[in-house]
N, CA, C and O atoms as a CHARMM CRD file, in Angstrom:
* protein
*
  380
    1    1 UNK  N    -10.53400 -13.14800  10.26500 PROA 1      0.00000
    2    1 UNK  CA    -9.65300 -13.87100   9.42800 PROA 1      0.00000
    3    1 UNK  C     -8.28500 -13.88700  10.09900 PROA 1      0.00000
    4    1 UNK  O     -7.82100 -12.88600  10.64500 PROA 1      0.00000
    5    2 UNK  N     -7.65400 -15.06500  10.04000 PROA 2      0.00000
    6    2 UNK  CA    -6.25400 -15.20700  10.57400 PROA 2      0.00000
    7    2 UNK  C     -5.31600 -15.55100   9.37300 PROA 2      0.00000
    8    2 UNK  O     -5.72600 -16.13200   8.36900 PROA 2      0.00000
    9    3 UNK  N     -4.11100 -15.17500   9.54200 PROA 3      0.00000
   10    3 UNK  CA    -3.07800 -15.45900   8.55900 PROA 3      0.00000
   11    3 UNK  C     -1.86200 -16.12900   9.17700 PROA 3      0.00000
   12    3 UNK  O     -1.45000 -15.74800  10.27300 PROA 3      0.00000
   13    4 UNK  N     -1.28000 -17.10900   8.51300 PROA 4      0.00000
   14    4 UNK  CA    -0.08800 -17.72000   9.01100 PROA 4      0.00000
   15    4 UNK  C      1.10600 -16.87000   8.53700 PROA 4      0.00000
   16    4 UNK  O      1.43900 -16.83500   7.35300 PROA 4      0.00000
   17    5 UNK  N      1.71200 -16.21200   9.47400 PROA 5      0.00000
   18    5 UNK  CA     2.76800 -15.24100   9.19300 PROA 5      0.00000
   19    5 UNK  C      4.15800 -15.87100   9.45000 PROA 5      0.00000
   20    5 UNK  O      4.43800 -16.41600  10.51700 PROA 5      0.00000
   21    6 UNK  N      5.01000 -15.76200   8.40600 PROA 6      0.00000
   22    6 UNK  CA     6.41200 -16.16700   8.60200 PROA 6      0.00000
   23    6 UNK  C      7.16900 -14.83900   8.68200 PROA 6      0.00000
   24    6 UNK  O      7.16200 -14.02900   7.75600 PROA 6      0.00000
   25    7 UNK  N      7.81600 -14.65900   9.82300 PROA 7      0.00000
   26    7 UNK  CA     8.50700 -13.38800  10.08800 PROA 7      0.00000
   27    7 UNK  C      9.83600 -13.29100   9.34900 PROA 7      0.00000
   28    7 UNK  O     10.59700 -14.25700   9.30400 PROA 7      0.00000
   29    8 UNK  N     10.10900 -12.14400   8.77900 PROA 8      0.00000
   30    8 UNK  CA    11.32900 -11.94400   8.05700 PROA 8      0.00000
   31    8 UNK  C     12.53500 -12.19900   8.94400 PROA 8      0.00000
   32    8 UNK  O     12.62800 -11.72300  10.07600 PROA 8      0.00000
   33    9 UNK  N     13.46100 -12.97900   8.37700 PROA 9      0.00000
   34    9 UNK  CA    14.73100 -13.33300   9.14300 PROA 9      0.00000
   35    9 UNK  C     14.51200 -14.23300  10.32400 PROA 9      0.00000
   36    9 UNK  O     15.40200 -14.37600  11.16300 PROA 9      0.00000
   37   10 UNK  N     13.31400 -14.86600  10.42100 PROA 10     0.00000
   38   10 UNK  CA    13.03800 -15.77800  11.56800 PROA 10     0.00000
   39   10 UNK  C     12.42700 -17.05100  10.91400 PROA 10     0.00000
   40   10 UNK  O     11.79800 -17.00600   9.85700 PROA 10     0.00000
   41   11 UNK  N     12.66200 -18.21400  11.63500 PROA 11     0.00000
   42   11 UNK  CA    11.99300 -19.43500  11.20700 PROA 11     0.00000
   43   11 UNK  C     10.59100 -19.55000  11.77000 PROA 11     0.00000
   44   11 UNK  O      9.75300 -20.25400  11.20800 PROA 11     0.00000
   45   12 UNK  N     10.32200 -18.85500  12.89500 PROA 12     0.00000
   46   12 UNK  CA     8.99500 -19.00900  13.53300 PROA 12     0.00000
   47   12 UNK  C      7.87800 -18.52500  12.66900 PROA 12     0.00000
   48   12 UNK  O      8.03200 -17.59200  11.88100 PROA 12     0.00000
   49   13 UNK  N      6.71700 -19.18700  12.82600 PROA 13     0.00000
   50   13 UNK  CA     5.47800 -18.77300  12.19400 PROA 13     0.00000
   51   13 UNK  C      4.44900 -18.55900  13.28000 PROA 13     0.00000
   52   13 UNK  O      4.51900 -19.20200  14.32700 PROA 13     0.00000
   53   14 UNK  N      3.51300 -17.68900  13.06400 PROA 14     0.00000
   54   14 UNK  CA     2.43600 -17.41200  14.00200 PROA 14     0.00000
   55   14 UNK  C      1.12800 -17.15600  13.26000 PROA 14     0.00000
   56   14 UNK  O      1.11700 -16.58000  12.17200 PROA 14     0.00000
   57   15 UNK  N      0.00100 -17.60400  13.88200 PROA 15     0.00000
   58   15 UNK  CA    -1.30800 -17.22800  13.35600 PROA 15     0.00000
   59   15 UNK  C     -1.67600 -15.93300  13.93600 PROA 15     0.00000
   60   15 UNK  O     -1.72700 -15.78800  15.15700 PROA 15     0.00000
   61   16 UNK  N     -1.94200 -14.95400  13.08400 PROA 16     0.00000
   62   16 UNK  CA    -2.16500 -13.56700  13.53400 PROA 16     0.00000
   63   16 UNK  C     -3.49200 -13.09900  12.94800 PROA 16     0.00000
   64   16 UNK  O     -3.75500 -13.25600  11.75600 PROA 16     0.00000
   65   17 UNK  N     -4.33200 -12.51400  13.82700 PROA 17     0.00000
   66   17 UNK  CA    -5.61300 -11.94400  13.41300 PROA 17     0.00000
   67   17 UNK  C     -5.37900 -10.79600  12.44200 PROA 17     0.00000
   68   17 UNK  O     -4.46800  -9.99400  12.64900 PROA 17     0.00000
   69   18 UNK  N     -6.16300 -10.70300  11.41300 PROA 18     0.00000
   70   18 UNK  CA    -6.01500  -9.64100  10.39800 PROA 18     0.00000
   71   18 UNK  C     -6.05400  -8.24800  11.01400 PROA 18     0.00000
   72   18 UNK  O     -5.32800  -7.36400  10.55900 PROA 18     0.00000
   73   19 UNK  N     -6.86800  -8.02800  12.02000 PROA 19     0.00000
   74   19 UNK  CA    -6.98200  -6.70000  12.64600 PROA 19     0.00000
   75   19 UNK  C     -5.74600  -6.35900  13.45300 PROA 19     0.00000
   76   19 UNK  O     -5.57300  -5.20200  13.83800 PROA 19     0.00000
   77   20 UNK  N     -4.87600  -7.32900  13.72400 PROA 20     0.00000
   78   20 UNK  CA    -3.61800  -7.03700  14.50300 PROA 20     0.00000
   79   20 UNK  C     -2.46000  -6.78800  13.54300 PROA 20     0.00000
   80   20 UNK  O     -1.35400  -6.50300  14.00000 PROA 20     0.00000
   81   21 UNK  N     -2.66100  -6.88100  12.28300 PROA 21     0.00000
   82   21 UNK  CA    -1.60800  -6.63900  11.27900 PROA 21     0.00000
   83   21 UNK  C     -1.65400  -5.23700  10.74000 PROA 21     0.00000
   84   21 UNK  O     -2.72600  -4.63600  10.66600 PROA 21     0.00000
   85   22 UNK  N     -0.54600  -4.71600  10.37100 PROA 22     0.00000
   86   22 UNK  CA    -0.44200  -3.40000   9.79600 PROA 22     0.00000
   87   22 UNK  C      0.20600  -3.48800   8.40000 PROA 22     0.00000
   88   22 UNK  O      1.29600  -2.96100   8.18000 PROA 22     0.00000
   89   23 UNK  N     -0.46000  -4.14100   7.49300 PROA 23     0.00000
   90   23 UNK  CA     0.10000  -4.38100   6.14200 PROA 23     0.00000
   91   23 UNK  C     -1.01700  -4.55700   5.13400 PROA 23     0.00000
   92   23 UNK  O     -1.07900  -5.56100   4.42400 PROA 23     0.00000
   93   24 UNK  N     -1.90400  -3.56700   5.07900 PROA 24     0.00000
   94   24 UNK  CA    -3.07400  -3.66000   4.20100 PROA 24     0.00000
   95   24 UNK  C     -2.72400  -4.01000   2.74300 PROA 24     0.00000
   96   24 UNK  O     -3.39000  -4.84800   2.13400 PROA 24     0.00000
   97   25 UNK  N     -1.69000  -3.37600   2.18600 PROA 25     0.00000
   98   25 UNK  CA    -1.39600  -3.64300   0.83300 PROA 25     0.00000
   99   25 UNK  C     -0.86900  -5.09200   0.62300 PROA 25     0.00000
  100   25 UNK  O     -1.16000  -5.71500  -0.39900 PROA 25     0.00000
  101   26 UNK  N     -0.15700  -5.57300   1.52100 PROA 26     0.00000
  102   26 UNK  CA     0.30200  -7.00000   1.42200 PROA 26     0.00000
  103   26 UNK  C     -0.88800  -7.95900   1.52400 PROA 26     0.00000
  104   26 UNK  O     -0.94100  -8.96700   0.81800 PROA 26     0.00000
  105   27 UNK  N     -1.83600  -7.64300   2.40000 PROA 27     0.00000
  106   27 UNK  CA    -3.04100  -8.50900   2.52900 PROA 27     0.00000
  107   27 UNK  C     -3.86200  -8.45100   1.26700 PROA 27     0.00000
  108   27 UNK  O     -4.32800  -9.49200   0.80300 PROA 27     0.00000
  109   28 UNK  N     -4.06300  -7.28700   0.68900 PROA 28     0.00000
  110   28 UNK  CA    -4.78300  -7.17600  -0.58000 PROA 28     0.00000
  111   28 UNK  C     -4.13600  -7.99300  -1.69200 PROA 28     0.00000
  112   28 UNK  O     -4.81500  -8.63200  -2.49400 PROA 28     0.00000
  113   29 UNK  N     -2.82400  -7.95600  -1.71800 PROA 29     0.00000
  114   29 UNK  CA    -2.07200  -8.66700  -2.74500 PROA 29     0.00000
  115   29 UNK  C     -2.20100 -10.13900  -2.53300 PROA 29     0.00000
  116   29 UNK  O     -2.33600 -10.89100  -3.49800 PROA 29     0.00000
  117   30 UNK  N     -2.16300 -10.60300  -1.23300 PROA 30     0.00000
  118   30 UNK  CA    -2.35300 -12.00600  -0.94300 PROA 30     0.00000
  119   30 UNK  C     -3.75200 -12.52100  -1.30700 PROA 30     0.00000
  120   30 UNK  O     -3.91600 -13.63300  -1.81000 PROA 30     0.00000
  121   31 UNK  N     -4.76100 -11.66800  -1.03500 PROA 31     0.00000
  122   31 UNK  CA    -6.15300 -12.10100  -1.34300 PROA 31     0.00000
  123   31 UNK  C     -6.39300 -12.21600  -2.80600 PROA 31     0.00000
  124   31 UNK  O     -7.27700 -12.98000  -3.19400 PROA 31     0.00000
  125   32 UNK  N     -5.68700 -11.52800  -3.65200 PROA 32     0.00000
  126   32 UNK  CA    -5.84300 -11.64700  -5.05400 PROA 32     0.00000
  127   32 UNK  C     -5.29000 -12.92600  -5.73200 PROA 32     0.00000
  128   32 UNK  O     -5.69000 -13.34200  -6.81900 PROA 32     0.00000
  129   33 UNK  N     -4.32000 -13.50800  -4.97100 PROA 33     0.00000
  130   33 UNK  CA    -3.73100 -14.77100  -5.46400 PROA 33     0.00000
  131   33 UNK  C     -4.74400 -15.90700  -5.46500 PROA 33     0.00000
  132   33 UNK  O     -5.60300 -15.92800  -4.58300 PROA 33     0.00000
  133   34 UNK  N     -4.70100 -16.80200  -6.35000 PROA 34     0.00000
  134   34 UNK  CA    -5.51400 -18.00300  -6.30800 PROA 34     0.00000
  135   34 UNK  C     -5.19500 -18.83900  -5.09500 PROA 34     0.00000
  136   34 UNK  O     -4.03700 -18.88000  -4.67700 PROA 34     0.00000
  137   35 UNK  N     -6.15400 -19.49700  -4.52000 PROA 35     0.00000
  138   35 UNK  CA    -5.97000 -20.30700  -3.36300 PROA 35     0.00000
  139   35 UNK  C     -5.51400 -21.70300  -3.74600 PROA 35     0.00000
  140   35 UNK  O     -6.28500 -22.47800  -4.31200 PROA 35     0.00000
  141   36 UNK  N     -4.23700 -22.03200  -3.43500 PROA 36     0.00000
  142   36 UNK  CA    -3.69800 -23.33300  -3.84900 PROA 36     0.00000
  143   36 UNK  C     -3.35100 -24.18200  -2.61600 PROA 36     0.00000
  144   36 UNK  O     -2.71300 -25.22700  -2.74300 PROA 36     0.00000
  145   37 UNK  N     -3.76300 -23.74100  -1.44200 PROA 37     0.00000
  146   37 UNK  CA    -3.38700 -24.45100  -0.23900 PROA 37     0.00000
  147   37 UNK  C     -4.31300 -25.62600   0.05700 PROA 37     0.00000
  148   37 UNK  O     -3.99200 -26.45600   0.90800 PROA 37     0.00000
  149   38 UNK  N     -5.42500 -25.71300  -0.60900 PROA 38     0.00000
  150   38 UNK  CA    -6.32900 -26.81900  -0.36800 PROA 38     0.00000
  151   38 UNK  C     -6.73500 -26.95000   1.10900 PROA 38     0.00000
  152   38 UNK  O     -7.22600 -25.98500   1.69500 PROA 38     0.00000
  153   39 UNK  N     -6.54000 -28.11100   1.70700 PROA 39     0.00000
  154   39 UNK  CA    -6.93700 -28.26900   3.08600 PROA 39     0.00000
  155   39 UNK  C     -5.69300 -28.29800   4.02100 PROA 39     0.00000
  156   39 UNK  O     -5.73900 -28.85300   5.11900 PROA 39     0.00000
  157   40 UNK  N     -4.58000 -27.67900   3.54400 PROA 40     0.00000
  158   40 UNK  CA    -3.35100 -27.70400   4.32900 PROA 40     0.00000
  159   40 UNK  C     -3.51600 -27.06500   5.71100 PROA 40     0.00000
  160   40 UNK  O     -2.98100 -27.57800   6.69400 PROA 40     0.00000
  161   41 UNK  N     -4.24300 -25.96200   5.79300 PROA 41     0.00000
  162   41 UNK  CA    -4.38800 -25.25100   7.04000 PROA 41     0.00000
  163   41 UNK  C     -5.77000 -25.46200   7.69100 PROA 41     0.00000
  164   41 UNK  O     -6.31900 -24.54800   8.30700 PROA 41     0.00000
  165   42 UNK  N     -6.30700 -26.65000   7.55000 PROA 42     0.00000
  166   42 UNK  CA    -7.51100 -26.97700   8.19400 PROA 42     0.00000
  167   42 UNK  C     -7.27900 -27.69000   9.54500 PROA 42     0.00000
  168   42 UNK  O     -6.28500 -28.39400   9.72200 PROA 42     0.00000
  169   43 UNK  N     -8.18900 -27.49900  10.46100 PROA 43     0.00000
  170   43 UNK  CA    -8.10700 -28.23600  11.70200 PROA 43     0.00000
  171   43 UNK  C     -8.38300 -29.68800  11.50000 PROA 43     0.00000
  172   43 UNK  O     -9.43900 -30.02400  10.96400 PROA 43     0.00000
  173   44 UNK  N     -7.47200 -30.60700  11.90900 PROA 44     0.00000
  174   44 UNK  CA    -7.64300 -31.99500  11.77100 PROA 44     0.00000
  175   44 UNK  C     -8.56800 -32.56900  12.85600 PROA 44     0.00000
  176   44 UNK  O     -9.46700 -33.36700  12.58900 PROA 44     0.00000
  177   45 UNK  N     -8.30100 -32.11900  14.09800 PROA 45     0.00000
  178   45 UNK  CA    -9.19400 -32.52000  15.23000 PROA 45     0.00000
  179   45 UNK  C     -9.03100 -31.55400  16.37200 PROA 45     0.00000
  180   45 UNK  O     -8.02800 -30.85100  16.49600 PROA 45     0.00000
  181   46 UNK  N    -10.06400 -31.54400  17.21200 PROA 46     0.00000
  182   46 UNK  CA    -9.97900 -30.70000  18.41100 PROA 46     0.00000
  183   46 UNK  C     -9.49200 -31.57000  19.57000 PROA 46     0.00000
  184   46 UNK  O     -9.99900 -32.66500  19.81200 PROA 46     0.00000
  185   47 UNK  N     -8.50000 -31.04500  20.27000 PROA 47     0.00000
  186   47 UNK  CA    -7.91000 -31.78600  21.39800 PROA 47     0.00000
  187   47 UNK  C     -8.56300 -31.42000  22.70700 PROA 47     0.00000
  188   47 UNK  O     -8.73400 -32.28900  23.56200 PROA 47     0.00000
  189   48 UNK  N     -8.92300 -30.21500  22.89400 PROA 48     0.00000
  190   48 UNK  CA    -9.52300 -29.74500  24.12300 PROA 48     0.00000
  191   48 UNK  C    -10.05600 -28.37300  24.03600 PROA 48     0.00000
  192   48 UNK  O    -10.05500 -27.76200  22.96700 PROA 48     0.00000
  193   49 UNK  N    -10.53000 -27.85300  25.18000 PROA 49     0.00000
  194   49 UNK  CA   -11.12100 -26.43900  25.16300 PROA 49     0.00000
  195   49 UNK  C    -10.81500 -25.83500  26.52800 PROA 49     0.00000
  196   49 UNK  O    -10.49100 -26.53400  27.48900 PROA 49     0.00000
  197   50 UNK  N    -10.92900 -24.51900  26.57500 PROA 50     0.00000
  198   50 UNK  CA   -10.80200 -23.76200  27.85500 PROA 50     0.00000
  199   50 UNK  C    -11.53900 -22.48700  27.71500 PROA 50     0.00000
  200   50 UNK  O    -11.85300 -22.03000  26.61600 PROA 50     0.00000
  201   51 UNK  N    -11.82000 -21.89600  28.88900 PROA 51     0.00000
  202   51 UNK  CA   -12.57200 -20.64100  28.91200 PROA 51     0.00000
  203   51 UNK  C    -11.68900 -19.56600  29.57700 PROA 51     0.00000
  204   51 UNK  O    -11.26000 -19.73100  30.71900 PROA 51     0.00000
  205   52 UNK  N    -11.42500 -18.47600  28.85700 PROA 52     0.00000
  206   52 UNK  CA   -10.59200 -17.38200  29.41400 PROA 52     0.00000
  207   52 UNK  C    -11.35600 -16.09800  29.17600 PROA 52     0.00000
  208   52 UNK  O    -11.72300 -15.77100  28.04800 PROA 52     0.00000
  209   53 UNK  N    -11.59600 -15.36200  30.28400 PROA 53     0.00000
  210   53 UNK  CA   -12.28800 -14.12400  30.21500 PROA 53     0.00000
  211   53 UNK  C    -13.61600 -14.19900  29.45300 PROA 53     0.00000
  212   53 UNK  O    -13.89500 -13.33400  28.62200 PROA 53     0.00000
  213   54 UNK  N    -14.43600 -15.22000  29.72500 PROA 54     0.00000
  214   54 UNK  CA   -15.71600 -15.46900  29.08900 PROA 54     0.00000
  215   54 UNK  C    -15.66300 -15.79300  27.64000 PROA 54     0.00000
  216   54 UNK  O    -16.67300 -15.72100  26.94000 PROA 54     0.00000
  217   55 UNK  N    -14.48600 -16.15200  27.17200 PROA 55     0.00000
  218   55 UNK  CA   -14.26500 -16.58100  25.76500 PROA 55     0.00000
  219   55 UNK  C    -13.75200 -17.96300  25.74300 PROA 55     0.00000
  220   55 UNK  O    -12.81100 -18.30400  26.46000 PROA 55     0.00000
  221   56 UNK  N    -14.40400 -18.82800  24.86600 PROA 56     0.00000
  222   56 UNK  CA   -13.88900 -20.20100  24.71200 PROA 56     0.00000
  223   56 UNK  C    -12.79200 -20.24500  23.68700 PROA 56     0.00000
  224   56 UNK  O    -12.84500 -19.56000  22.66500 PROA 56     0.00000
  225   57 UNK  N    -11.77400 -21.07700  23.97200 PROA 57     0.00000
  226   57 UNK  CA   -10.67200 -21.34200  23.01700 PROA 57     0.00000
  227   57 UNK  C    -10.65600 -22.86000  22.85200 PROA 57     0.00000
  228   57 UNK  O    -10.98600 -23.61600  23.76500 PROA 57     0.00000
  229   58 UNK  N    -10.24800 -23.28100  21.62000 PROA 58     0.00000
  230   58 UNK  CA   -10.08800 -24.67200  21.31500 PROA 58     0.00000
  231   58 UNK  C     -8.56900 -24.99900  21.12800 PROA 58     0.00000
  232   58 UNK  O     -7.82400 -24.23800  20.51100 PROA 58     0.00000
  233   59 UNK  N     -8.15700 -26.15300  21.68600 PROA 59     0.00000
  234   59 UNK  CA    -6.82800 -26.63400  21.42300 PROA 59     0.00000
  235   59 UNK  C     -6.92200 -27.56600  20.25700 PROA 59     0.00000
  236   59 UNK  O     -7.55000 -28.62100  20.35600 PROA 59     0.00000
  237   60 UNK  N     -6.30700 -27.20200  19.14000 PROA 60     0.00000
  238   60 UNK  CA    -6.53500 -27.98300  17.86400 PROA 60     0.00000
  239   60 UNK  C     -5.16700 -28.47600  17.34400 PROA 60     0.00000
  240   60 UNK  O     -4.09200 -27.95500  17.64000 PROA 60     0.00000
  241   61 UNK  N     -5.33800 -29.56000  16.52000 PROA 61     0.00000
  242   61 UNK  CA    -4.17200 -30.15600  15.74600 PROA 61     0.00000
  243   61 UNK  C     -4.44800 -29.77900  14.29600 PROA 61     0.00000
  244   61 UNK  O     -5.50500 -30.11700  13.76500 PROA 61     0.00000
  245   62 UNK  N     -3.50600 -29.07800  13.64200 PROA 62     0.00000
  246   62 UNK  CA    -3.63100 -28.67300  12.25400 PROA 62     0.00000
  247   62 UNK  C     -3.36200 -29.82100  11.40000 PROA 62     0.00000
  248   62 UNK  O     -2.45200 -30.60000  11.68400 PROA 62     0.00000
  249   63 UNK  N     -4.16200 -29.98800  10.28300 PROA 63     0.00000
  250   63 UNK  CA    -3.97400 -31.04600   9.32700 PROA 63     0.00000
  251   63 UNK  C     -2.72500 -30.81700   8.50100 PROA 63     0.00000
  252   63 UNK  O     -2.46800 -29.69000   8.07800 PROA 63     0.00000
  253   64 UNK  N     -1.94900 -31.84700   8.26400 PROA 64     0.00000
  254   64 UNK  CA    -0.73000 -31.81900   7.37500 PROA 64     0.00000
  255   64 UNK  C      0.27400 -30.82600   7.91600 PROA 64     0.00000
  256   64 UNK  O      1.00700 -30.23900   7.12000 PROA 64     0.00000
  257   65 UNK  N      0.35600 -30.59900   9.20700 PROA 65     0.00000
  258   65 UNK  CA     1.24900 -29.61800   9.71700 PROA 65     0.00000
  259   65 UNK  C      2.14500 -30.32900  10.69600 PROA 65     0.00000
  260   65 UNK  O      1.66300 -30.72600  11.75700 PROA 65     0.00000
  261   66 UNK  N      3.42700 -30.51900  10.40900 PROA 66     0.00000
  262   66 UNK  CA     4.26300 -31.41800  11.16600 PROA 66     0.00000
  263   66 UNK  C      5.47300 -30.72500  11.80400 PROA 66     0.00000
  264   66 UNK  O      6.60200 -31.18800  11.64300 PROA 66     0.00000
  265   67 UNK  N      5.25400 -29.64800  12.50800 PROA 67     0.00000
  266   67 UNK  CA     6.35500 -29.15500  13.36300 PROA 67     0.00000
  267   67 UNK  C      5.78500 -28.56400  14.62700 PROA 67     0.00000
  268   67 UNK  O      4.61500 -28.79100  14.93400 PROA 67     0.00000
  269   68 UNK  N      6.55500 -27.83000  15.35200 PROA 68     0.00000
  270   68 UNK  CA     6.15200 -27.43500  16.74400 PROA 68     0.00000
  271   68 UNK  C      4.88300 -26.67300  16.75700 PROA 68     0.00000
  272   68 UNK  O      4.28700 -26.60000  17.83200 PROA 68     0.00000
  273   69 UNK  N      4.39400 -26.10200  15.72600 PROA 69     0.00000
  274   69 UNK  CA     3.11700 -25.34600  15.67700 PROA 69     0.00000
  275   69 UNK  C      1.97300 -26.16300  15.16700 PROA 69     0.00000
  276   69 UNK  O      0.95700 -25.63100  14.72000 PROA 69     0.00000
  277   70 UNK  N      2.14700 -27.50500  15.23800 PROA 70     0.00000
  278   70 UNK  CA     1.03500 -28.42100  14.72700 PROA 70     0.00000
  279   70 UNK  C     -0.18200 -28.33300  15.64500 PROA 70     0.00000
  280   70 UNK  O     -1.30000 -28.62800  15.22100 PROA 70     0.00000
  281   71 UNK  N      0.02400 -27.93400  16.88700 PROA 71     0.00000
  282   71 UNK  CA    -1.09900 -27.78400  17.84000 PROA 71     0.00000
  283   71 UNK  C     -1.00100 -26.45500  18.50100 PROA 71     0.00000
  284   71 UNK  O      0.08100 -25.96900  18.82800 PROA 71     0.00000
  285   72 UNK  N     -2.19300 -25.85200  18.70000 PROA 72     0.00000
  286   72 UNK  CA    -2.22000 -24.55400  19.35100 PROA 72     0.00000
  287   72 UNK  C     -3.65400 -24.16500  19.76300 PROA 72     0.00000
  288   72 UNK  O     -4.63200 -24.75400  19.30000 PROA 72     0.00000
  289   73 UNK  N     -3.74400 -23.18800  20.61900 PROA 73     0.00000
  290   73 UNK  CA    -5.00100 -22.63100  21.07700 PROA 73     0.00000
  291   73 UNK  C     -5.49600 -21.61000  19.98500 PROA 73     0.00000
  292   73 UNK  O     -4.73200 -20.76100  19.52500 PROA 73     0.00000
  293   74 UNK  N     -6.75400 -21.72700  19.60800 PROA 74     0.00000
  294   74 UNK  CA    -7.39600 -20.75100  18.71100 PROA 74     0.00000
  295   74 UNK  C     -8.69700 -20.30400  19.29000 PROA 74     0.00000
  296   74 UNK  O     -9.25400 -20.94700  20.17900 PROA 74     0.00000
  297   75 UNK  N     -9.20300 -19.15500  18.76500 PROA 75     0.00000
  298   75 UNK  CA   -10.51200 -18.72800  19.21300 PROA 75     0.00000
  299   75 UNK  C    -11.62400 -19.70300  18.78400 PROA 75     0.00000
  300   75 UNK  O    -11.58500 -20.26600  17.69000 PROA 75     0.00000
  301   76 UNK  N    -12.57700 -19.88200  19.63900 PROA 76     0.00000
  302   76 UNK  CA   -13.67700 -20.80600  19.37200 PROA 76     0.00000
  303   76 UNK  C    -14.33900 -20.51500  18.07400 PROA 76     0.00000
  304   76 UNK  O    -14.62900 -19.35300  17.79200 PROA 76     0.00000
  305   77 UNK  N    -14.58600 -21.46600  17.29600 PROA 77     0.00000
  306   77 UNK  CA   -15.26600 -21.39600  15.95900 PROA 77     0.00000
  307   77 UNK  C    -14.35600 -20.75400  14.89100 PROA 77     0.00000
  308   77 UNK  O    -14.80500 -20.58600  13.75700 PROA 77     0.00000
  309   78 UNK  N    -13.12100 -20.39500  15.19900 PROA 78     0.00000
  310   78 UNK  CA   -12.27000 -19.83600  14.18100 PROA 78     0.00000
  311   78 UNK  C    -11.62100 -20.93400  13.34900 PROA 78     0.00000
  312   78 UNK  O    -10.88200 -21.74000  13.91500 PROA 78     0.00000
  313   79 UNK  N    -11.84100 -21.01200  12.08800 PROA 79     0.00000
  314   79 UNK  CA   -11.16700 -21.95400  11.16200 PROA 79     0.00000
  315   79 UNK  C    -11.54600 -23.43700  11.50000 PROA 79     0.00000
  316   79 UNK  O    -10.77100 -24.33700  11.17400 PROA 79     0.00000
  317   80 UNK  N    -12.65100 -23.69300  12.10800 PROA 80     0.00000
  318   80 UNK  CA   -13.10500 -25.07100  12.37000 PROA 80     0.00000
  319   80 UNK  C    -14.36700 -25.36000  11.66000 PROA 80     0.00000
  320   80 UNK  O    -15.30500 -24.56500  11.72500 PROA 80     0.00000
  321   81 UNK  N    -14.43900 -26.46700  10.97800 PROA 81     0.00000
  322   81 UNK  CA   -15.66100 -26.82100  10.26500 PROA 81     0.00000
  323   81 UNK  C    -16.84700 -26.99900  11.26000 PROA 81     0.00000
  324   81 UNK  O    -16.66800 -27.53200  12.35500 PROA 81     0.00000
  325   82 UNK  N    -18.04600 -26.54600  10.85900 PROA 82     0.00000
  326   82 UNK  CA   -19.20900 -26.61100  11.68300 PROA 82     0.00000
  327   82 UNK  C    -19.49100 -28.00700  12.18000 PROA 82     0.00000
  328   82 UNK  O    -19.80600 -28.17700  13.35800 PROA 82     0.00000
  329   83 UNK  N    -19.38900 -29.03400  11.31600 PROA 83     0.00000
  330   83 UNK  CA   -19.66600 -30.41300  11.72600 PROA 83     0.00000
  331   83 UNK  C    -18.75700 -30.83300  12.84900 PROA 83     0.00000
  332   83 UNK  O    -19.20600 -31.46600  13.80400 PROA 83     0.00000
  333   84 UNK  N    -17.45800 -30.48700  12.75300 PROA 84     0.00000
  334   84 UNK  CA   -16.46000 -30.84400  13.76100 PROA 84     0.00000
  335   84 UNK  C    -16.80900 -30.20900  15.07100 PROA 84     0.00000
  336   84 UNK  O    -16.68900 -30.85500  16.11200 PROA 84     0.00000
  337   85 UNK  N    -17.23700 -28.97100  15.06500 PROA 85     0.00000
  338   85 UNK  CA   -17.63200 -28.22800  16.23600 PROA 85     0.00000
  339   85 UNK  C    -18.83700 -28.91000  16.88900 PROA 85     0.00000
  340   85 UNK  O    -18.83700 -29.13000  18.10000 PROA 85     0.00000
  341   86 UNK  N    -19.86600 -29.24700  16.09900 PROA 86     0.00000
  342   86 UNK  CA   -21.03800 -29.91000  16.58400 PROA 86     0.00000
  343   86 UNK  C    -20.72800 -31.22500  17.29200 PROA 86     0.00000
  344   86 UNK  O    -21.22800 -31.50900  18.38000 PROA 86     0.00000
  345   87 UNK  N    -19.87800 -32.02100  16.62800 PROA 87     0.00000
  346   87 UNK  CA   -19.45600 -33.33700  17.23800 PROA 87     0.00000
  347   87 UNK  C    -18.74800 -33.13400  18.51900 PROA 87     0.00000
  348   87 UNK  O    -19.02200 -33.84900  19.48300 PROA 87     0.00000
  349   88 UNK  N    -17.83300 -32.17900  18.59400 PROA 88     0.00000
  350   88 UNK  CA   -17.04800 -31.93900  19.76500 PROA 88     0.00000
  351   88 UNK  C    -17.94700 -31.40600  20.89200 PROA 88     0.00000
  352   88 UNK  O    -17.80800 -31.84800  22.03200 PROA 88     0.00000
  353   89 UNK  N    -18.86900 -30.46500  20.60500 PROA 89     0.00000
  354   89 UNK  CA   -19.81300 -29.96800  21.58800 PROA 89     0.00000
  355   89 UNK  C    -20.64200 -31.06000  22.12700 PROA 89     0.00000
  356   89 UNK  O    -20.83700 -31.13200  23.34000 PROA 89     0.00000
  357   90 UNK  N    -21.15900 -31.94100  21.27900 PROA 90     0.00000
  358   90 UNK  CA   -22.03700 -33.01100  21.66200 PROA 90     0.00000
  359   90 UNK  C    -21.27500 -33.99500  22.60900 PROA 90     0.00000
  360   90 UNK  O    -21.82000 -34.39700  23.63700 PROA 90     0.00000
  361   91 UNK  N    -20.09300 -34.35800  22.28000 PROA 91     0.00000
  362   91 UNK  CA   -19.29200 -35.38000  23.01300 PROA 91     0.00000
  363   91 UNK  C    -18.57300 -34.90500  24.21000 PROA 91     0.00000
  364   91 UNK  O    -18.37800 -35.67800  25.14800 PROA 91     0.00000
  365   92 UNK  N    -18.14900 -33.63200  24.23800 PROA 92     0.00000
  366   92 UNK  CA   -17.26300 -33.21800  25.31000 PROA 92     0.00000
  367   92 UNK  C    -17.69400 -31.97500  26.05200 PROA 92     0.00000
  368   92 UNK  O    -17.39200 -31.88500  27.24200 PROA 92     0.00000
  369   93 UNK  N    -18.36100 -31.02400  25.47100 PROA 93     0.00000
  370   93 UNK  CA   -18.61600 -29.76100  26.16200 PROA 93     0.00000
  371   93 UNK  C    -19.92800 -29.80900  27.04100 PROA 93     0.00000
  372   93 UNK  O    -20.13200 -28.96600  27.91400 PROA 93     0.00000
  373   94 UNK  N    -20.75300 -30.77400  26.78400 PROA 94     0.00000
  374   94 UNK  CA   -22.02700 -30.82400  27.56600 PROA 94     0.00000
  375   94 UNK  C    -22.00800 -31.89200  28.66600 PROA 94     0.00000
  376   94 UNK  O    -23.05900 -32.32600  29.13800 PROA 94     0.00000
  377   95 UNK  N    -20.84700 -32.29300  29.05300 PROA 95     0.00000
  378   95 UNK  CA   -20.75200 -33.33800  30.09600 PROA 95     0.00000
  379   95 UNK  C    -20.17900 -32.74900  31.40000 PROA 95     0.00000
  380   95 UNK  O    -20.02500 -33.46800  32.38700 PROA 95     0.00000
C-alpha cells in the first residue's frame, strides 16, 4: 500500500510505501475514515516502463492530478487496474 504524503511545512507531496513510514497510529486513523477520494488517485494511463534490478517499473499519469507530480515511476502492478496492465502488456511489452 502506498500513501500520498504531504510533508509538514512543505508543499511537496510524495507517494510513500507503508512499510517505509513510521506512523502506525496515523495510518490506523486514516484507514478508519470513509473513502471519499473516488478515482482521484487512479492511474489514467501508462506512459512507459523500465527494468531496474530485475524489477519492472511503470511511468504513469495520475488521473485528475494537475501539478508536477502528475507523472511518476511506480512499482509494476502497484495501483494500476488489471485491465490497463493487460492492454499495456499486449501492446507494448511483448514487442
